[in-house]
DOLUM-458187 format. One record per residue (C-alpha): chain; residue number from 0; x, y, z. Coordinates in nm, 4 decimals. Layout:
REM DOLUM-458187
SITE unit pos     east    north       up
SITE    A NUM        X        Y        Z
...
This chain:
REM DOLUM-458187
SITE unit pos     east    north       up
SITE    A   0   3.2723  -1.1454   0.0893
SITE    A   1   3.2306  -1.3492   0.4429
SITE    A   2   3.3777  -1.6886   0.3402
SITE    A   3   3.2805  -1.8388   0.6787
SITE    A   4   2.9022  -1.7460   0.6372
SITE    A   5   2.9360  -1.9136   0.2783
SITE    A   6   3.0573  -2.2120   0.3627
SITE    A   7   2.8192  -2.2602   0.6582
SITE    A   8   2.5483  -2.2135   0.3823
SITE    A   9   2.7157  -2.4161   0.0997
SITE    A  10   2.7579  -2.7431   0.3304
SITE    A  11   2.4228  -2.7439   0.4556
SITE    A  12   2.3445  -2.4635   0.6962
SITE    A  13   2.1586  -2.1351   0.6616
SITE    A  14   2.1769  -1.7506   0.5823
SITE    A  15   1.9469  -1.4985   0.5735
SITE    A  16   1.9147  -1.1919   0.3771
SITE    A  17   1.7168  -0.9122   0.4577
SITE    A  18   1.6138  -0.6759   0.1785
SITE    A  19   1.3265  -0.4756   0.0517
SITE    A  20   1.0313  -0.6652  -0.1585
SITE    A  21   0.7189  -0.5992  -0.3318
SITE    A  22   0.4014  -0.7909  -0.1954
SITE    A  23   0.1019  -0.6790  -0.3362
SITE    A  24  -0.2459  -0.8410  -0.2799
SITE    A  25  -0.5325  -0.8855  -0.4965
SITE    A  26  -0.8934  -1.0002  -0.3982
SITE    A  27  -1.2292  -0.9647  -0.5081
SITE    A  28  -1.5186  -1.2164  -0.6965
SITE    A  29  -1.3516  -1.1204  -1.0440
SITE    A  30  -0.9952  -1.1975  -0.9009
SITE    A  31  -0.9065  -1.4825  -1.0457
SITE    A  32  -1.0608  -1.3996  -1.3822
SITE    A  33  -0.8766  -1.0819  -1.3559
SITE    A  34  -0.5200  -1.1870  -1.3496
SITE    A  35  -0.5694  -1.5157  -1.5182
SITE    A  36  -0.6165  -1.1992  -1.8050
SITE    A  37  -0.2508  -1.0619  -1.7110
SITE    A  38  -0.0686  -1.3356  -1.6064
SITE    A  39   0.1721  -1.6112  -1.7623
SITE    A  40   0.0232  -1.8851  -1.5349
SITE    A  41  -0.2465  -2.0920  -1.4991
SITE    A  42  -0.4407  -1.9314  -1.2483
SITE    A  43  -0.7495  -2.1398  -1.2379
SITE    A  44  -0.4995  -2.4049  -1.0826
SITE    A  45  -0.4087  -2.2487  -0.7837
SITE    A  46  -0.5669  -2.3736  -0.4654
SITE    A  47  -0.5705  -2.2415  -0.1111
SITE    A  48  -0.2177  -2.2660   0.0495
SITE    A  49  -0.0322  -2.3202  -0.2838
SITE    A  50   0.1932  -2.0977  -0.4975
SITE    A  51   0.3443  -2.0454  -0.8429
SITE    A  52   0.6212  -1.8697  -1.0310
SITE    A  53   0.4621  -1.6708  -1.3424
SITE    A  54   0.5033  -1.3510  -1.5173
SITE    A  55   0.3521  -1.0248  -1.5947
SITE    A  56   0.4263  -0.9396  -1.9831
SITE    A  57   0.3455  -0.6464  -2.2087
SITE    A  58   0.1087  -0.7003  -2.4854
SITE    A  59   0.4085  -0.7494  -2.7078
SITE    A  60   0.5357  -1.0464  -2.4533
SITE    A  61   0.7875  -0.8113  -2.2902
SITE    A  62   0.8521  -0.8797  -1.9257
SITE    A  63   0.6557  -0.6297  -1.6586
SITE    A  64   0.7617  -0.8159  -1.3532
SITE    A  65   0.8771  -1.1756  -1.2767
SITE    A  66   0.6480  -1.2594  -0.9789
SITE    A  67   0.5492  -1.5941  -0.7147
SITE    A  68   0.1856  -1.6015  -0.6536
SITE    A  69   0.0193  -1.7736  -0.3556
SITE    A  70  -0.3177  -1.8549  -0.2654
SITE    A  71  -0.4308  -1.7684   0.0811
SITE    A  72  -0.7816  -1.7989   0.1225
SITE    A  73  -0.9529  -1.5478  -0.0986
SITE    A  74  -0.7301  -1.3331  -0.1862
SITE    A  75  -0.3876  -1.3888  -0.3845
SITE    A  76  -0.0634  -1.2734  -0.3058
SITE    A  77   0.2037  -1.1427  -0.5320
SITE    A  78   0.5441  -1.1056  -0.4437
SITE    A  79   0.7919  -0.8889  -0.6402
SITE    A  80   1.1478  -0.7412  -0.7097
SITE    A  81   1.1443  -0.3826  -0.5424
SITE    A  82   1.2612  -0.2682  -0.8990
SITE    A  83   0.9345  -0.3432  -1.0630
SITE    A  84   0.6804  -0.3405  -0.7607
SITE    A  85   0.5309   0.0462  -0.8643
SITE    A  86   0.5222  -0.0708  -1.2184
SITE    A  87   0.3199  -0.3871  -1.1152
SITE    A  88   0.0823  -0.2137  -0.9042
SITE    A  89   0.0358   0.0345  -1.1205
SITE    A  90  -0.0499  -0.1797  -1.3908
SITE    A  91  -0.2947  -0.3960  -1.1924
SITE    A  92  -0.4671  -0.0449  -1.0139
SITE    A  93  -0.5936   0.1090  -1.3352
SITE    A  94  -0.7887  -0.2033  -1.4056
SITE    A  95  -0.9905  -0.1598  -1.0697
SITE    A  96  -1.2796   0.0096  -1.1959
SITE    A  97  -1.3629  -0.2649  -1.4845
SITE    A  98  -1.4168  -0.5309  -1.2296
SITE    A  99  -1.5041  -0.6714  -0.8946
SITE    A 100  -1.2069  -0.7282  -0.7251
SITE    A 101  -0.9511  -0.5017  -0.5572
SITE    A 102  -0.5578  -0.4195  -0.5401
SITE    A 103  -0.3538  -0.2991  -0.2695
SITE    A 104   0.0269  -0.2529  -0.2384
SITE    A 105   0.1004  -0.4372   0.0991
SITE    A 106   0.5290  -0.3962   0.0853
SITE    A 107   0.5480  -0.0886   0.3391
SITE    A 108   0.3459  -0.3150   0.5902
SITE    A 109   0.6447  -0.5663   0.5908
SITE    A 110   1.0073  -0.6688   0.6158
SITE    A 111   1.1215  -0.9431   0.3914
SITE    A 112   1.3977  -1.1924   0.4657
SITE    A 113   1.4999  -1.4395   0.1937
SITE    A 114   1.6548  -1.7592   0.3457
SITE    A 115   1.9309  -1.9679   0.1313
SITE    A 116   1.9586  -2.2889   0.2560
SITE    A 117   1.8292  -2.6778   0.2536
SITE    A 118   1.4463  -2.6369   0.1773
SITE    A 119   1.3140  -2.9334   0.4171
SITE    A 120   1.5231  -2.7330   0.7087
SITE    A 121   1.4431  -2.3644   0.6359
SITE    A 122   1.0641  -2.3744   0.4738
SITE    A 123   0.8441  -2.3269   0.7833
SITE    A 124   0.4637  -2.3348   0.6253
SITE    A 125   0.2823  -2.2732   0.9480
SITE    A 126   0.5355  -1.9279   1.0379
SITE    A 127   0.2086  -1.7674   1.0650
SITE    A 128   0.1294  -1.9272   1.3713
SITE    A 129   0.4672  -1.8138   1.5646
SITE    A 130   0.4478  -1.4809   1.4141
SITE    A 131   0.0815  -1.3194   1.3523
SITE    A 132   0.0703  -1.2138   0.9943
SITE    A 133   0.3805  -1.3391   0.8349
SITE    A 134   0.3545  -1.4903   0.5443
SITE    A 135   0.6056  -1.8155   0.3956
SITE    A 136   0.6753  -1.8655   0.0405
SITE    A 137   0.9269  -2.1378  -0.1021
SITE    A 138   1.1800  -2.0732  -0.3145
SITE    A 139   1.4295  -2.2819  -0.5034
SITE    A 140   1.7449  -2.2186  -0.2816
SITE    A 141   1.4832  -2.2199   0.0609
SITE    A 142   1.2186  -1.9960   0.1362
SITE    A 143   1.1175  -1.6220   0.1697
SITE    A 144   0.9521  -1.4598   0.4482
SITE    A 145   0.6983  -1.1139   0.4650
SITE    A 146   0.6605  -1.0610   0.8297
SITE    A 147   0.4498  -0.7087   0.9538
SITE    A 148   0.7481  -0.4514   1.0376
SITE    A 149   0.7103  -0.4801   1.4609
SITE    A 150   0.8069  -0.8208   1.4347
SITE    A 151   1.0902  -0.8087   1.2204
SITE    A 152   1.3418  -0.8260   1.5369
SITE    A 153   1.1697  -1.1113   1.6715
SITE    A 154   1.2057  -1.3244   1.3199
SITE    A 155   1.5449  -1.1784   1.2909
SITE    A 156   1.6392  -1.3817   1.6224
SITE    A 157   1.4599  -1.6542   1.5520
SITE    A 158   1.6010  -1.7574   1.2396
SITE    A 159   1.9659  -1.6344   1.3944
SITE    A 160   1.9482  -1.7167   1.7219
SITE    A 161   1.7086  -2.0067   1.7450
SITE    A 162   1.7789  -2.1595   1.3981
SITE    A 163   2.1475  -2.0772   1.3544
SITE    A 164   2.0697  -1.8966   1.0316
SITE    A 165   2.4024  -1.6486   0.9267
SITE    A 166   2.3447  -1.3364   0.8100
SITE    A 167   2.3800  -1.2419   0.4637
SITE    A 168   2.6199  -0.9331   0.3618
SITE    A 169   2.5545  -0.7810  -0.0444
SITE    A 170   2.8184  -0.9638  -0.1702
SITE    A 171   2.7642  -1.3632  -0.0669
SITE    A 172   2.3938  -1.2636  -0.1622
SITE    A 173   2.5165  -1.1575  -0.5135
SITE    A 174   2.7232  -1.4263  -0.5348
SITE    A 175   2.4828  -1.6828  -0.3863
SITE    A 176   2.2054  -1.5978  -0.6243
SITE    A 177   2.4026  -1.6136  -0.9200
SITE    A 178   2.5253  -1.9620  -0.8218
SITE    A 179   2.1112  -2.0258  -0.7869
SITE    A 180   2.1019  -1.8814  -1.1430
SITE    A 181   1.8435  -1.6534  -1.0152
SITE    A 182   1.8046  -1.3386  -1.2462
SITE    A 183   1.7817  -0.9996  -1.1401
SITE    A 184   1.5935  -0.7016  -1.2738
SITE    A 185   1.7381  -0.4007  -1.4288
SITE    A 186   2.0622  -0.6369  -1.4550
SITE    A 187   2.0025  -0.9738  -1.6123
SITE    A 188   1.6779  -0.8709  -1.7390
SITE    A 189   1.4520  -0.5566  -1.7889
SITE    A 190   1.1411  -0.4218  -1.9959
SITE    A 191   1.3129  -0.5460  -2.3233
SITE    A 192   1.3085  -0.8883  -2.2250
SITE    A 193   1.0325  -1.1565  -2.3857
SITE    A 194   0.9665  -1.3395  -2.1009
SITE    A 195   1.0564  -1.6957  -2.2541
SITE    A 196   1.4218  -1.5748  -2.3046
SITE    A 197   1.4343  -1.6516  -1.9366
SITE    A 198   1.4137  -1.9942  -1.9470
SITE    A 199   1.1675  -2.0665  -1.6828
SITE    A 200   0.9409  -2.2977  -1.7975
SITE    A 201   0.7179  -2.3416  -1.5114
SITE    A 202   0.6336  -2.0161  -1.4994
SITE    A 203   0.4294  -2.0055  -1.8690
SITE    A 204   0.1102  -2.1972  -1.9297
SITE    A 205   0.0474  -2.2701  -2.2968
SITE    A 206  -0.2838  -2.4287  -2.2695
SITE    A 207  -0.4573  -2.1150  -2.0391
SITE    A 208  -0.6416  -1.9070  -2.2372
SITE    A 209  -0.5856  -1.5715  -2.3829
SITE    A 210  -0.3722  -1.3239  -2.1806
SITE    A 211  -0.2226  -0.9810  -2.2455
SITE    A 212   0.0940  -1.0720  -2.4500
SITE    A 213   0.0147  -1.4381  -2.4953
SITE    A 214  -0.0082  -1.4391  -2.8684
SITE    A 215   0.4056  -1.3266  -2.9029
SITE    A 216   0.4780  -1.5893  -2.6558
SITE    A 217   0.2516  -1.8552  -2.7978
SITE    A 218   0.3815  -1.8206  -3.1336
SITE    A 219   0.7717  -1.8643  -2.9951
SITE    A 220   0.7034  -2.1626  -2.8514
SITE    A 221   0.4600  -2.3136  -3.0942
SITE    A 222   0.6208  -2.1974  -3.4001
SITE    A 223   0.9980  -2.1801  -3.3274
SITE    A 224   1.2071  -2.0938  -3.0430
SITE    A 225   1.3475  -1.7814  -2.8917
SITE    A 226   1.6420  -1.5958  -3.0351
SITE    A 227   1.8485  -1.5903  -2.7075
SITE    A 228   1.7752  -1.7362  -2.3453
SITE    A 229   1.9407  -1.6706  -1.9773
SITE    A 230   2.1979  -1.9374  -1.9231
SITE    A 231   2.5409  -1.9844  -1.7192
SITE    A 232   2.9000  -1.9234  -1.8298
SITE    A 233   3.1908  -2.0956  -1.6502
SITE    A 234   3.5451  -1.9933  -1.6963
SITE    A 235   3.8384  -2.2250  -1.6745
SITE    A 236   4.0629  -1.9673  -1.5970
SITE    A 237   4.2942  -2.1475  -1.3305
SITE    A 238   4.1694  -1.8683  -0.9783
SITE    A 239   4.1563  -1.9426  -0.6351
SITE    A 240   3.9696  -1.8286  -0.3588
SITE    A 241   4.2332  -1.5978  -0.2035
SITE    A 242   4.3040  -1.3985  -0.5257
SITE    A 243   3.9625  -1.2947  -0.5904
SITE    A 244   3.9262  -1.1920  -0.2116
SITE    A 245   4.2219  -0.9803  -0.2237
SITE    A 246   4.0725  -0.7497  -0.5145
SITE    A 247   4.1560  -1.0181  -0.8014
SITE    A 248   4.0364  -0.8883  -1.1264
SITE    A 249   3.7256  -1.0663  -1.2763
SITE    A 250   3.7907  -1.3265  -1.5668
SITE    A 251   3.5175  -1.1401  -1.7624
SITE    A 252   3.5861  -0.7963  -1.8050
SITE    A 253   3.3765  -0.7698  -2.1848
SITE    A 254   2.9763  -0.8168  -2.1581
SITE    A 255   3.0308  -0.9785  -2.4930
SITE    A 256   3.0488  -1.3223  -2.5837
SITE    A 257   3.2177  -1.4419  -2.9080
SITE    A 258   3.1829  -1.8031  -3.0708
SITE    A 259   3.4623  -2.0064  -3.2277
SITE    A 260   3.4356  -1.8449  -3.5649
SITE    A 261   3.3822  -1.4753  -3.4203
SITE    A 262   2.9988  -1.4641  -3.4518
SITE    A 263   2.8608  -1.2363  -3.1955
SITE    A 264   2.6892  -1.5178  -2.9337
SITE    A 265   2.5356  -1.3052  -2.7124
SITE    A 266   2.6106  -1.1138  -2.3899
SITE    A 267   2.6952  -1.1207  -1.9991
SITE    A 268   2.4780  -0.9417  -1.7460
SITE    A 269   2.6067  -1.0989  -1.4223
SITE    A 270   2.9703  -1.2135  -1.2896
SITE    A 271   3.1045  -1.3601  -0.9590
SITE    A 272   3.3613  -1.5882  -0.8162
SITE    A 273   3.2062  -1.9052  -0.6728
SITE    A 274   3.4059  -2.0476  -0.4060
SITE    A 275   3.2198  -2.3844  -0.3711
SITE    A 276   3.3123  -2.4661  -0.7706
SITE    A 277   3.6435  -2.2801  -0.7684
SITE    A 278   3.6209  -2.0859  -1.0735
SITE    A 279   3.3976  -1.7414  -1.1982
SITE    A 280   3.0722  -1.7829  -1.2910
SITE    A 281   2.8471  -1.5593  -1.4777
SITE    A 282   2.4763  -1.5226  -1.6049
SITE    A 283   2.4686  -1.4677  -2.0019
SITE    A 284   2.1702  -1.4456  -2.2696
SITE    A 285   2.3544  -1.6846  -2.5519
SITE    A 286   2.2340  -1.6634  -2.9108
SITE    A 287   1.9949  -2.0071  -2.9593
SITE    A 288   2.2852  -2.1537  -3.1775
SITE    A 289   2.5352  -2.1472  -2.8899
SITE    A 290   2.2782  -2.3117  -2.6140
SITE    A 291   2.4270  -2.6109  -2.5810
SITE    A 292   2.5972  -2.7091  -2.2590
SITE    A 293   2.9522  -2.7452  -2.3486
SITE    A 294   2.9485  -2.4924  -2.6124
SITE    A 295   3.2841  -2.2879  -2.5858
SITE    A 296   3.2742  -1.9274  -2.5881
SITE    A 297   3.4967  -1.6066  -2.5306
SITE    A 298   3.4717  -1.3286  -2.3375
SITE    A 299   3.8040  -1.0805  -2.4212
SITE    A 300   4.0146  -1.3627  -2.5137
SITE    A 301   3.9068  -1.5788  -2.1963
SITE    A 302   3.7242  -1.9211  -2.2715
SITE    A 303   3.3658  -1.9461  -2.1173
SITE    A 304   3.1848  -2.2521  -2.1329
SITE    A 305   2.8006  -2.2408  -2.1644
SITE    A 306   2.6311  -2.4644  -1.8582
SITE    A 307   2.2689  -2.5285  -1.7528
SITE    A 308   2.1411  -2.3715  -1.4649
SITE    A 309   2.1401  -2.3598  -1.1440
SITE    A 310   2.5135  -2.3827  -1.0857
SITE    A 311   2.4597  -2.4790  -0.7153
SITE    A 312   2.1623  -2.6583  -0.6619
């Protein structure tokens, strides 16, 4: 991992990571009504220039995709992971013959830059004025920009040369992702995940009308609780950065978590070493009875302590 880049970001600087992401546009007279029947958040409250987190569930309340939705005039831009882009697009497109709305996959037309850093410094709402056609999303860890492919080099130069962003490689991005408590599809969540298990309350409205999967999600909320939820774990082992950089073995070898009495308590999904915290950290699905912060669990004999997300704000 690039420790110099990590230290710059965690000491108040910023870094950029380039990857493929999905960008889908929906517009038309019935676009709000259509999306409101498909998505967990309340589309009717979204105003021009605003964005919201949401999820697309299936009829069983299980995850199709986690998204950010941006209202841009009379169209809605839906941002999601590359791993869920095609499934989400097909899920939306199949309904286009049933209403007055349109769906287009814009992903191949844009380059994507994810920025880690202080939000006030890196989130530029008028980036479209500087780079024609660019689209800005605010994130908890910074910002994200879609820019037309032909402007990608120009935006990269703007972020790196003019604003001092450092380049983030794959290994560093994984550490920043986990420290920020960001779940990754296919690693920390998949089509078996029930949406409330992600613990992102802001992406679910429990007061809006019906949508696909709403009955299951509402029943969990009003009549009980999830059986498990994504949370953080810290390992108290005395490990240093140098050992990790030299290829030290991560403390969490096993994905299985056990409570003190030997009961199954959940499973680990992602692990990294946090230089800032000077310990190993993990994302894990932990059973409800063991979710309280400070609960001590074990993995492969190694003590792990339940920790609220994010690890690093």
